[in-house]
N, C-alpha and C positions, 0 to 999 in steps of 0.2 A: 467276275462271277455273273453268270447269266440268270435272268429272272423270268418266271412264267407270268406274263402280264395281260393276257387277254385271249378270248375265244368267242367267236360269233358263229351261230348256226353250225354248219358242218366244217368250218375252217379249222385248221390246225392251230395249236397253241403257238403264240409268238414268243420266241426266245429273245430277250433283250437285256442289255446291261444297264446299270443305273445311269450312265452318261447318255444313253440313247433315249431315255425317257423324256428328254426335252425336245426331241425331234418330232415335229407334228406329223410328218408323213409316215415315219416308221412307227409311231405310237398310236396311229389310228385317227388322228385329227382330220386328215384329208378324206377319210373314208366315211365320216359321219357328219351329220348336220350340226351336231352339238359337240361340246368338249368338256374337259375335266375341270376347267377353272371358272368359266363364265366371264361375262363382260364387266367392265368397270361400272358402266351405267346400271347394269342389273344389280350389282352388289351395292352400289351407292344408294339405291332406293330402300334397302333394308336397314343398314346401319352406316352412318357417316364415318369417314376416316377420323381417327383421333387427331387432335390438334398438333401433337408432336410429329406425326407422320406427314400431315398436310403441309406444315410449315416448310420443310425442306423439299417435299415433293413438288409443290406448286412453283417454287423458285426455279427448279431445274427441269420442269416438265417439257417445255418447248425444246430446249437444247437436246435433252435426252432422246425425245421422240424423233427429232430431226436426224440425229445421228443414227438411230435405229432404222429410220426409213431410208436413209441414203446408203445404207450398207447393202451391197449386193449379196452378202453371204449370211444374211440374218436368219435364213431358214436352213442353213446347212448343218449337218451333224457336228462338224468341227466347231462351228460358232456356238452351238447349243451346249456342247461339252465344256467349252471354255466358260460359258455363262454359269453352268452348274458348279464348276470348281470355284469360280469367283464368289458366287452367292454363298456356297457352303463355308467359305472362309470368313464371311462377314458376320457381325453380331450387332445386336441392339438396333438403333435407329437406322444405321446404314443398311442392315439386312432387310428391314421393313421397306425401305425406299426401293431397294433393288427388286424385291418381290413385287412391289406395286408396279414398277416400270415393266417388269417381265410380263405380268398379266395384262397390263395396259396395251402392250404391243400386240396382243392377240385379239383385240376387240373385234376386228373385222372378220376373224375366222371362227370365233368361239361364242356360243350363246348359252352354254350350259353352266350353271353355277356349281361351285364346290359345296355349297350348302344344299346338298341333294342326297337322296338315298338311292341314287341310280349310278350305274357305271357311266363311263365317259360317253357312251352312245345314247344315254338318256332313256334307254328302253329296259335294260336288264336291272332288276332291283338288287341292291346290296343286302344280302341276307345275314352276313356275318363279317366281322372284321378281325384280323389278326395284326398285332403290331410287334415290332422288335427294333432294337438298336443294334446296328451292325458293328460288332466288336472286331477290330482288325485281328486281334489275337485269337478270336473264337472260331477257328477253322472247323472244329467239330460241330459247333452250332450251325454254321453255314451249311455243312453237309447234311445235318438233320433236316434243316428247313427245305433244302433242295429236294431231298428224297420224299419228305412228308408232302410237300406241295405237288410233286409229281404223282404221288399215290392218290391225292385228292382229285387230281385231274383224271386219273384212271377210272374213278367211280362216277365221273360225269360232272363234277363241280367245275365251275368256270371261275378263274382267278384274274385279278387285275391289280397291279402293284403301283402304289404311289411312292415315288422316290423321296428320299430324305430331304432333298433340296427343296421340295415343295411343302414340307411341314414347317410349322411355325418355329420349332426349336432347332431345325436343321440337323437333327440326329435320328429321327424316328421314321422307319418305313411302315407303310400300312398296306396289308394284303386284303383286298376286298373279295368277297366270295359270293357267288350267285348260284343258286340251285335251279337248273332248268326244269321244265315240266316233266321230262322223262325221269329225272331223279326224284322229284317230289312225288310223282305217281307211284314209283317203285316202292319208296319207303312209307308212303301213306298206306299202301297195301300191306307192307310188312308190319307196321305198327297198328294196323286195324283202326285207323282214324275214321271217325264217323263224319259223313258229309251228307248234305241234303239231297233227297230224291223226290220229295213232294211237299207242297205247301200244306201246313197244318190246316185241316178242315174242321177241327173240333171247335165249336163256338165258345167264346170266352164267357165266363160267368157274368151275370148282370151285376152292376155296381151295387155296393152295399148302401143301405140307407145312411143319410147324413155323411156321405162320402166327401161332400164339399168341405167338411171341416179339416180334412187333411191337405187341402190345396196349398196352404202356405209352406208345407213341408216337402212338396213335390218338386222334381226337376223337370225340365222340358222333355217331351216324349222322345225326341230324336236322341237325347242323351241317355235316357233310361232304356230305350229299345233301339240300339244302333242297327240291328238286323231283323229281318222278318222271321217269323216262327216257322220252322220246317220240321217234317218228319225226316229222320236221318237213318243211315245204315252204314256199316263199315265199308270203307272204300275198297273196290276191287278193280285193279288195273285192267283186267281183261274184259270188264263190263263198264268201261268208262262212260259210254253213252247212256247207261242206265240212270246216271246222276244228273242233276241240274247244273251243267257246266256251261255258263254263258261266256266266260272269259277265262282262259287257262292261266293268265298272268295274275288274276285276282281271285281265282277260285279258292286257293288256300290262303287264309289270312296271314299277315306277317308273323304272328305268334306261332302258328303251326309251321311256317317255313323255317323260322330260327330253331324250333325244336327239332325238326328233321335234320337240319344242317349240323346242329350240335351232336345229335346221335351219331352222325357220320364222323365228325371230328374226334369224338371221344373213342372211336374204334379204329380209326385209320392208323396204320403203322408208319414208323419212320425208319425202317430198316430195309435194306435191299433184298431182293428175292433170294439171293444166294445165302443170306444170313438168316438163320432160323432162331432168332431171339424174339419169342412172342411177348416178352416183357416190354419191349420197346414199342409201345402203342399208346395212342391217345393224347389229346391236347393238354390234359391235366398234367401229365408227366413232362411235357414240353414247357409248360408254364413253370413247373417246379424247378426244372433244371436251368431255367433262364434262356432257353432257346427263343421263346416268345415272351414278351412282357405283358401282354393282355390279349384276351379273346372275348368278344362281346357282339351282340346284335345292336343295330342302331336304333335310336329313337326316331320317330317319324318326322319330327320338326323341332325347332326351338320351343321351349315350353311357354315363353311369354308372347310369342307371335304365331299366327297361323301360317302354315306353309303356303307359299305363293305358287308352288308347283301343283297344277290341277290334277296331275296323276298321282299325287301323294296325299295320304290322309293327314288330318290334323288332330288325331285322337289324343295325343299328349297335351295339346293346348286345351282341348275340351276337359280333360281330366284336371288340369291345373286350374281352370276357371271355375269348374262346377264341383270339384271334390277336394282339392288340396288347400283351398283357402279356408282359414279359420272362420271367416264370416259366414260360411255355409254350414256351421256346426249343427244347426237345427234341421238341415235338409237330409233327405234320404241319400244313400250312397248309390252311384251309378254302377251297380254290380255287374250288369251285362257288359258294359263298356270296359270295366276293370278286367273282367274275364277275357274279353276279346283282345285287349292290349297286352296283358301280362300273363295270361294263361289261367287255367282252372285252379291251380294250387294256391296262387296268391289270391284269386277271387274268393275261394272258399274260406280263406283266413279272414278276409275283411267282412264276408257275410256273417261268419261266426262272431267276430268282434262287434259288429253292429247289432246283431241280435242280442248278444250278452249285455251290451250297453242299454238297449231298449228294456230288457227285463230288469236291469239294475234300477231303472226309474221307479218301478213299483216297490222294490225293496227299500230304496232310499226314502220314498214318501212315508212308508210305514215306520221305518227306523227313525225318521225325523219326528213323527207323531209320538213315538214312544219316548224319545228324548224330551220333547216338549212336555209330555206328561210328567216326567221326573222333575223338570224345571218348574212347572206350575204347582206341583205338590211339594215344592222346596220347603215351605214353611209349615207343612202339616206332619212332618216327621217327628214323632214323639221321642224316639230314641236319640235323635240328633239334638233335640231341645234339652234332653237330660244331660247329654255329654257337654253341651255348651253352657249350661246354667252354673252359676257360682254355688248354688245350694246343693246340687248333686255332683256334677262333674268337678267342681272346684274343691270338693271335700273328699274325693276318692283319690287316694295315693296309690300310684302304680309302681310295681317292682321295676328295678333297672332292666334295660333292654340289652345290656352287654356287661361284661365283667370289668371291674375296676374303674374304667373310665366313665361309665354311665352311672347316673345317680337316680334317686327317686324323682318322680314327676307327677304332675296332676293331670287327670284325665281331660280336663277342659282345654289343655294345650293342643289337642287333636281336633278341635272344633271345626277348623276349615276343611281338613281332609274328610271329616265325617259328612259335611255338607256336600263336598264334591262327590263322595261315594254314593250319596243318595240320588244323584242325577242318573246313575246307571243301575244301582242296586234297588230295584223296586218291582212292583207287579208287572209293569210294562216289559221288563226284561224277560220274564217267563213267557209272556204272550209273543214277544218278538222271536224268542228262541224256537217256539213251536211254529210260528209263521215261516221262518227261514227254512225249517225242515221241509215244509210243504213247497215253498217257493223254489227250492233247488230241484225238486222233482218236476215241477211244472216247467222249469227252465230246460232241463234235459229232455223231457218228453216233447215239448214244442220245438226244440232244436232238431230232434230227429225228424219231425214232420217237415220242417223247413229244409233240412238237408236232403230229404227224399225229393222234394220239389226241385231243388237245385240240381240234383243228380239227373233228373229227367230233362230239365230245361237246358242243361249244359252237356247232354249226351254222355253221361257218366254211368248210366245203368249198365250193370254187368261188367264194369271196368276192372273190378278187383282181380279177376282171374287173368285178364290181359296184363295188368300191371305186374302180377307175380311172374308171368312168363316172358314178357317183353321188355320190362324195365330192368334188365340185368346190368349190374355195375361193371364198367370196363375193368376195374381193379380185380373183380372176380374172374372175368373172362380170360384175362391174361395169365391167371394162375391155373386154369383148367389144363389137365394133363391126361385125362382119360375119358373115353366115350362110354355112355351107358344108355340102355334102352329105357325110354320113357313109357311107362305102362299106360298112360292116357292117350298119348299121340301115336304110340307104337313106332316112334322114330328115335334113332340114336342121337344123343346130344352130349356136348362136352360138360363134364362135371369136375369138381375139385376133389381130388383124392386126398383124404385125410386119414391118418391112422388114429386109433382110439387113444393111444398115448399122447399124440400131438394135440388132439382135440381136448382131452382132459387137462393137459398141461396148460393150454391157453385159457381154458375156462377157469381153472383154479387161479391162475395169475391175474386174470381180469377181475374176478370177484374178490380176490384177496386185496387187490389195489383199492377197490371200492370200499371194502370194509375198513381198510387202513385209513382212508381219508375220512370216513364217517367217525372212526375212533378219534381222529385228530380234532374233528368238530366238537365231540363230546369233551375232549380234554380242554379245549378252549372255553367251553361253557363252564366246566368245573373251575377253570381259572377265573372267569368273570364272577362266579358265585363266591369264590374265595376273596376276590376284591370287594364284593358287597359286604361280606362279613368283617373284613379287616378295616374298611374305610368308614363303616357305620360308627364305630367307636370314636373315630376322629371327628366326624361331623357332629356327633352328640356332644363331645367335649367342647368343640368350638361354639356350638349354638346353645350351650346350657344357660347362658344369660340372655338369650334371644337377641343377639346382635343384628340379625337380619331384619328386625323391626324398624331399623333405621332406613332400610331401603324403601323407596316409595313404590306404591302399587303392589309389587310382588313380594315385598319383605315379609308380611304377616303370613303368607301362604307357604313359605319355605320351611320345611321341617327336616330333621335328619333322615327320616324315611324317604321323603320326596327327593332330597338331594342325592341320596344313595341310588335310588331307583333311576333317576334321570341320567346320572353320569354312567352308571353301569349299562343302561340301555344304549347310550351313545357309543361306548366302547364296544359293546356287542355288535352294533351295526357296522362299525369300522372293520371288525374281525370278519363279519359275514361277507362284506364286499371283497376283502383281500382273498379270502379262501375261495370265493367264486371265481376270481380271475385265475387263480392257480389251478383249480380243478378242471376248468373248461378244457385246457390243453390235455390234461391227463385222460379225461373221458373220451376225447376224440382219438387219442393215441391208442387206447386199449380197444376201442371199437374198430378202428382200422386194422388192428392186429387180428381180430376175429374173422376178417374177410367175409362180411355178409354177402349173400347172393344178389339181392335186389336192393334198389334204393329204399323201398318200403321197409325191408328187414333192417337195413342200416339205421334208418331213422328211429325205428321202434327200439332197437337195442340201445342207441344213444339216449333216447328219451327216458328209458327205464333207469339208466345209470345216472343221468343228470337230475332226474326228479327225485330219486332216492337221496342223493346228496343235498339238493336244494331243500328238500322237505326237512331233513335234520338240521341243516344250516339255518334256515329262516325260522322254523317253528320251535326248536328245542328250548330257547329261552322263554317263550310263551308257555310251553308245557311245564317248565320248571315253576314259574310264578303261579300258574293256575292249579297245579296238582301236587306240588311238593313243598313250596314255601309255606311255613307255618304249620306243617302237618307233623313234624318230628322234633318239636321244640323241647318236650319234656315239661318240667315245672321247676320253680325256684328250689335250689338245693339239689336238684337232680337233672340239670340241663343236658340236652343232647349236643354233641360236637361233631363237626364235619369230618375231621380226620382223627377223632379221638380227643380225649381231654388234654393231651399234651400239646395239641395244635393251638388251643385257646381260641379257635374259630367257632364260636357258638352259633348253632343253627338260627336262621332268621325267624322272627316272629311277625305275624300280621298285625297291622294297625288295628286298634279297637273298632274302627269303622269297617274292617274287613280287608281281604287281599284283592278284592275286585278292582279297586281304583289303581293298584299297582299293575295289575294285568292290563288295564286300560292304557296306562302310561307306556308300558312296554310295547303294546300293539300299535299305538299311535306313532311312536318314534320309529319303529322298524318299518312299518307299512308306509307311512308318509315319506320317511327318509329314502326308502327304496324307490318310490314313485318319483320324487323330486330328482334324485340322482339319475334315474333312468331317463327322464325327460331332458335333463341337461346333456347326457351322453348322446341321446338320439337326435336332439335338435341343435343345440349350440355347437357341439364339437364338429358334426358334419358341415354346418354352415361356415365355421371358421376355416375348415380344411379346404372347402371348395369355393371360398370367397374369391380367391385369385383367379380360379378357372372361370367362374361366372363373369368376373370383371372382364377377362379377356374376350369371352364370347360376346358380351354386349358391346365392347368397344372396338372390335375388329370388323372390317367389312366382310361380307360373306365370301368374297373372292379370295381373301387372305387367310381365313380361318375355317377350315373345312368341317363338314358334318362329323367325320370320323375323329377329327382332332377334338372337337367339342366333347364328344362322348368319352374319348380316351382320358380327358382330364378329370372326369367324374370318378367317384369311388365305385368299387365293385360291391354289389349287394351280397355276394357270397352264397355258397350252397347252403349254409346253415343260418342265413339271415332270418328266414321265416321260423326256423326252429327256436331261436332265441325270443322271437316275438310271442310265440305260443307259451314258452316257458315262463316268461314274465307275467302273462295274463293268468296262467294256471296258478302261479304262486299267489297272485292277488286274489284269485277265487278262493284259495285256501284261507287267506286272512279274513275274508268277509263271511265265511261259513263256519270254519272251525272254532273261532273265538268271538263270533258276533254277539253273543249274549253279554259280553263285557263292554261292548262299544257299539250301540245301535247306529251311530253315525258312520260306521265303516262303509256301508254301501253308498252313502252320499259322497264320501271322499273318493271311492272307486269310480263312481259315475262321473264326477268332475274330471278325474284323471283320464278316463277312457274317452270322453269327448275330446280332450286335448290329444290323446294318443292317436285316435283315428286320423285327425288332420295332420299331426306331426308325421306319422308313418306315410300318409298320402303325399305330403310335401317332400319328404325324403325320396320316395320312390320316383316322384315326378321330376324333381329338380336336382337332387344331389347324387343320385345313383345312376350308373349305367342301366340300360334296360336288361332285366334279368332274362335268362333263357326260360321260355315257357315250359311248364311242366303240368302234367295232369295229376289230379287227386280227387277221389270220389267222396272223401270225408276228411275230418281232422285227424284221422289215424288213431294212434295209441292214446292221444290226449283225451279222447272220448271215454275210454275205460278209466283213465286216471281221474277224470272229473266225477265219474260215477262212484269210484272208490272214496274220493274226498267227500262226496255228498253223504254217503252212508256213515263215514267216520264223523262227520260234523254233527249228526244227531246224537251220537254218543258223547262227544266232547262237550257240546252245549248242555246236555243233561247233567254231566258231571260238574260243569262250571256253576250251573244254577244250584246244584245240591251241595257241593263241597267248597266252592270258592266264594260264592255270595252267602249272605246271612239270611236268606229268605226262609229256608226250612226251619232253622232255630227260632226265628221270630214267630212263624206259624205254630210251631209246637208250644211255645210259651203262651201265645194268645189263646189257644184252644185247650191247653192242659194245665199249665203251671201259673197262670195269672191268679194271684191270691184273691183279687176282688171278684173274680168270676165274670168280669165284663170283657167284651170283645175289643179291648184296646191294648196298647203297648206300654202303659205306665208300669214302671218298675223293671222293664226289660234289661236295662244296662246293669243294674245292681244284680239281677239274677244271672246274667251271662258272665260275670267276673267272679273268680274264686279267690279265697283268702289264704295268705301265707304269713307265718310268724317270722318276723325279721331276725329274731335271735337264732333261728335254725339255719341261717346262711352260713356256708363254709367260708373260710378266710379268703380263698381265692376268688369267691363270687362277690364279696362285699365291695361296695364302692369305696374309693379312697376318701379320707376325711375331708380333703380340700375340694372334693367334688360335690359335697352336700349342698343343696340349695339353701338360701337364707331362711326360708320358712320352715325348714325341717328342724324338729326338736325331739327330745327324749321321750315325749309323751306318745309319739307315734310308734306303735309296736307291731303293726301289721301292714302289709301292702297287698295290692290286688293284681291278678294276672288273668289273661284271657283263656279260660278253659272251664270245664264242668267237673270239678273235683270236690271231695269232701273237705271241710275246713279242719284246721288243727284242733286236736282234742277229740275228734271223732274216732270211733273204733277203726275205721278204714281211712284215716286221714291221708290226704293227697292221692288217693286212688280215685278212679273215675266214678262219678255218681250215677245213679239210675237215670237221671235226665240225659246224661251223655249217651247212654245206650238207646233211650227212646228216640233221641235226635238222629243217631246213626241209623236206626231202623227206618225212620221216616225218610231219610235221605236215600237209602237203598230202594225203598218202596217207590219214591218219586222217580228215580232213574228208570226202574222197570216199567212203571206206568207210562212215563213220557215216551220212552223208546217204543213201547208197543203201540201207543196211540199214533205217534208220528209215522212209524213204519207201516202201520195198517193203512193210514191215509195215503202214504207214498205209493204203496203197491196197488191200492184201489185206483188212484189217479192214473198210474202207469197202465193199468189194465183197461181203464175207460178210454184213454186216448190212444188211438191206433198210430203206429209209427209212420205209416204211409197214408196220406190223404186219399180219399176215395176217387177224386177226380184224377189224381196222378196215376193211380192203379189203372183207371180206365184208359188214360192216354198211353201208358206203357203197353197195355194189351192191344190197343188200336194200332200202335206203331208196329208191333211184332206181326200182327195180322197183315198189315199192309206190305211189310217187307216180304213176307212169304207170298202174298198174292201177286205183287208186282214182279218179283223174281220169277215166279211161275209163268206169268204172262210173257215176260221178257224172253225166257228160254223157249217158250212155245213159238213166239214170233221169230226168234232166231232160227229155230228148226224149220219153220215154214219157208223162210228165205233160202236156206241151204237146200231144202228139197226142191224148191222151185228152180234154183240155179242148176241143180243136177239134172232135173227133168228136161230142161231146155237145152242142155249141153252147151251152155254159153261159155263154159270155162273148163279146160281140161286139167287145171291144177286143183290142188286140194281146196275145199271151200274155206273161205276166209272173209270175215266181215271187216276186220280192222287192218289198217296198214301195218306193215312190219315195223317194229320199233327196235332201236339199238338196245342191246342188253349190257348193263353195267354190273360190275361186281357188287354184291350186296354184303355190307360189312357186318356180319354177325354169324360167326360159326356156330353159335349156340342155338340159333333159331331153326 
């Protein structure tokens, strides 16, 4: 099979077989000063040979070199072909020795290292790499590759192939791709990529007072600002001299170059001209069907050392040193360098994550203060003292918490849980709930300002329309069958023809699938609730004689309620993680089936489906504990049951200290469990998977382990890698806003996680993943709308938590209205909050079994207490809700209305006061637009003057032309 292996200047592509790739004269070694492998001395300075290689190599070096030198046919094609076959047949140590001797024999002719990002000529940069394993039985794959690479050459890309015999595993071919200036200029014009035309002349703002305080958190200036600040305009190929082009080879940064090349790869066909199968198009399909094993742009150097090639950047090394190390956790992020290396889409994610983490610092400080307030007022809680005292709590006999297996119990047995509840159920909770409602507004508004500044600095102003029209998905383009007039551009374009029946059918199927999976989550939650109801009786029976008191430290704190809550939360967490793994594939499948037009539309559709599912999956258990548990209990003699009385699953009651502590337990387990599991997945697993690849990269000499092999051994970041990062953070945002009234330390836990998350993500991208294809994004997309929706919902949920889940409102009503002493204290609150039930009124199926009675129970006890506000036995309205119950309910509803109106009023006022775009950014945008118009006008005037001058002097009889003629290549987008 012949391979396309090189092209220089105006030369034709060289057709070569794999065997010929070892012939220096035929493969270009004699034509250039540099080579594909580099000298042994050059490689030795980077990484020494491993001991096992050196041992055998050094023993036979002189003999082997002598035999090579004495051979008159060492440079002949026949000799090289035999060498290729011999090396391919070797394995292990023998193969490494043979490779070493092969490269060593070229020392006098080769100076270019394989640890490079350039072609063999040392001039043309490698913009993309395709890899494949040549399967002898895969003739169709060979044909696809041949046609695909020929079509790539037609559009102007230059290819160079590394034979499998030169790879470390002896099986993998590597096709290196270079985009020359002509191709880059053509597609930069098509994609409207903004490039500099004038140095920014707007003076920077003067430094703020006390700016020196931030010095310890800053990075070096050359890391923070890797490029000068320019005014930019969309590139126009016909006006190339309008822009600041000093060097065509470096004018477009590597991230822009790989973005352009991927744009071509994703639209190039692999069918012949006579075959009209439009579906056979794009590198993604070739990867899916196994024609190629990988497609990726190269990192610029090894992350742990700087590149010794002066023509190559070392931005990856700078990122590793100043960003990926955890010891830099307190430093600012080099966002401009991230954007330059990885593209705007990844840059905007880290900008948002860093800003979110900074804002979390304020919420964490206030939340910690509120927690400390609860801790310091630990001993001042009058109702807790009454529960724990032998005189009050020890003499209050409570009704059984379950049928048959549960017996009567004394109130003071819940002393520990009451103390724990007081840490979070206090006045500080109310203050913190209101504060978080305002904090979330400030976070979103200040992020809009930060986003607007980044849009300008990163040339993303007015990018949305471009993205809608130019970022078409190849999967959509291949399905287009009809042309339609675009009313805006007045040009015909390819569109996907869909019938209303087909569209409605897919829409119904997609959303029916989503609803089905959400129903599955609800069914799982109901199952967990049933577990809680069933297992509580078992825990109560086991712990009736307090056997856990024998356990040191934690024994006294374990109660049936706590044991049930913790085990149910753990089971629920496991179910959540399992359902997540299953639904991810389903969500991608149904989104692919919809065939969205643009990448933005695809991500938005997937975002909505995934978030709806994750919202129900993660938060449903917390909603149950916060708003349903203990609300439908009934009363002794008339209890409520989950599936009816026949199920014997009696609805759960709240602890006398309230349900807030159980909500706290649920939130802590699910939130921290998710964060810990996520960090294990993101850090430990990639490290283990790539440990062997990193070991090879460090232990191999540069001449034996090429740059493309190093990156090939890394993991692929994936098209949805960033999507899952956003999803993880938005779910965390929901935890710290929707239920934060129950756990003020949630922002602190999120802050610690995010500090680790930033560095773990940076470490993964820099060391464990291939370089992602650069992509543009002017914002965080649909996630911004989701965050705003969660922010509004959080005000409602926290108001309901304070009103219905905590005991704050009943306490305030008692203190101001029902305190018999008339004093502003809480004495007598516990006795007032518990209703009385006559034991003799118990039905037979509700009575505890005789062997379940505690030792202190006797026949003199005729009543028990339960948590509710009902009239006592003997009253005309016995066991019906008392007037105090309705007063408390009215106070709760009034509190919700007042809190929501106050917080929403402050939110809207703050949003109105803070403009979305800073004034200096608006001025810069106007200045840039003015300069573009002015400079273009002057440019056209000067161009016209030159043409008129040429015509008047009759210096040329041909048509006026300022620029040299350039070869035209096929532009791969029929929809543009």
